[in-house]
C-alpha positions in Angstrom: -16.6 -116.0 -135.2 -14.0 -116.1 -132.0 -13.6 -112.4 -130.2 -12.3 -111.8 -126.9 -14.4 -108.9 -124.9 -12.2 -106.9 -121.9 -13.4 -104.6 -119.1 -12.3 -103.2 -115.5 -9.4 -101.1 -116.9 -10.3 -97.0 -116.2 -8.0 -94.7 -113.8 -6.3 -94.8 -110.8 -4.4 -93.4 -108.4 -0.6 -95.0 -107.8 -0.4 -97.2 -105.6 -4.1 -98.2 -106.5 -5.3 -101.5 -107.9 -7.3 -102.7 -111.3 -8.9 -106.0 -111.7 -9.2 -106.6 -115.5 -11.1 -109.2 -117.3 -11.1 -110.5 -120.1 -13.6 -113.9 -121.9 -13.9 -115.5 -125.2 -16.9 -116.3 -126.9 -17.9 -117.6 -129.8 -17.6 -121.5 -130.9 -14.4 -122.9 -130.8 -13.0 -126.0 -129.0 -10.8 -124.9 -126.6 -8.6 -122.4 -125.4 -4.5 -122.8 -125.2 -2.5 -119.9 -123.6 -4.1 -117.1 -122.2 -1.8 -113.9 -121.9 -2.1 -110.0 -121.4 0.3 -107.5 -122.9 0.1 -104.3 -122.6 0.8 -100.6 -125.5 1.9 -97.6 -124.0 1.9 -94.3 -126.7 4.9 -94.3 -128.7 6.3 -97.5 -127.5 6.2 -101.6 -128.8 3.2 -103.7 -127.3 5.2 -105.2 -124.8 4.5 -109.1 -123.0 3.0 -108.3 -119.3 1.9 -112.3 -118.2 0.7 -115.0 -119.5 -0.7 -118.6 -118.1 -1.1 -122.2 -119.0 -4.3 -124.4 -119.3 -2.2 -126.0 -116.4 -2.2 -123.1 -114.2 1.8 -121.8 -115.2 2.3 -118.3 -114.6 4.9 -116.2 -116.5 5.5 -112.8 -115.6 7.0 -109.7 -116.8 10.6 -108.6 -114.5 8.3 -104.7 -114.4 5.3 -106.3 -112.6 6.5 -109.1 -110.8 4.8 -109.0 -107.3 2.3 -106.7 -107.9 0.3 -108.2 -110.5 -1.2 -111.6 -110.8 -3.0 -113.3 -114.1 -5.1 -116.2 -113.6 -7.7 -117.9 -115.5 -11.4 -119.1 -115.1 -11.9 -121.8 -118.1 -15.1 -122.5 -117.6 -16.0 -119.1 -118.2 -13.9 -119.0 -120.8 -11.9 -115.7 -119.2 -8.9 -114.4 -118.2 -8.0 -111.9 -115.5 -5.3 -109.9 -114.5 -5.4 -108.0 -110.6 -2.9 -105.2 -110.8 -1.8 -104.1 -107.4 0.5 -101.2 -106.6 -0.3 -99.6 -110.2 2.6 -97.1 -110.9 2.5 -94.2 -113.6 4.3 -96.0 -115.8 1.7 -98.8 -116.2 -0.5 -96.5 -117.6 -0.8 -98.0 -120.9 -3.9 -99.9 -122.8 -4.0 -103.8 -121.7 -5.0 -106.1 -124.6 -5.8 -109.6 -123.7 -4.6 -112.4 -126.6 -5.5 -115.9 -126.5 -4.8 -118.7 -128.9 -8.1 -121.4 -128.9 -8.4 -124.1 -131.1 -11.5 -123.8 -134.0 -12.1 -126.6 -135.9 -8.7 -127.2 -137.6 -6.2 -125.1 -135.9 -5.2 -123.2 -133.6 -5.7 -119.2 -134.3 -4.7 -116.3 -131.8 -7.3 -113.5 -130.9 -6.9 -110.1 -129.4 -9.1 -108.6 -127.1 -10.0 -104.7 -128.2 -8.2 -103.1 -125.6 -8.5 -101.5 -121.7 -6.8 -98.1 -121.1 -5.5 -98.2 -117.6 -4.4 -94.8 -115.9 -2.8 -94.2 -113.1 -2.0 -90.4 -111.8 1.0 -89.4 -109.9 
């Protein structure tokens, strides 16, 4: 059984920073793409940033230049450094990973980390 465990959410003032972490545990062979999504009340879950095994990154336009995604494959972890946070960034953030098990790749999600930004 594979699990993704997130940490690092919390309350921050507008303009502040937070760093989210997500670590995979369990039995698997390798991790492919990793990503962060977010969901605000009444809205659909949306992609925030992604990173390939080679380190190629992609960002949603609304976080470009403020957020940075990174990964540490030795720790089976993905991170999201969030700077200059805005009230509209408040959401539950979910990490996602595509992980190779015994025979195929499967998609896994973290439990969610709530980010609250006060204006």
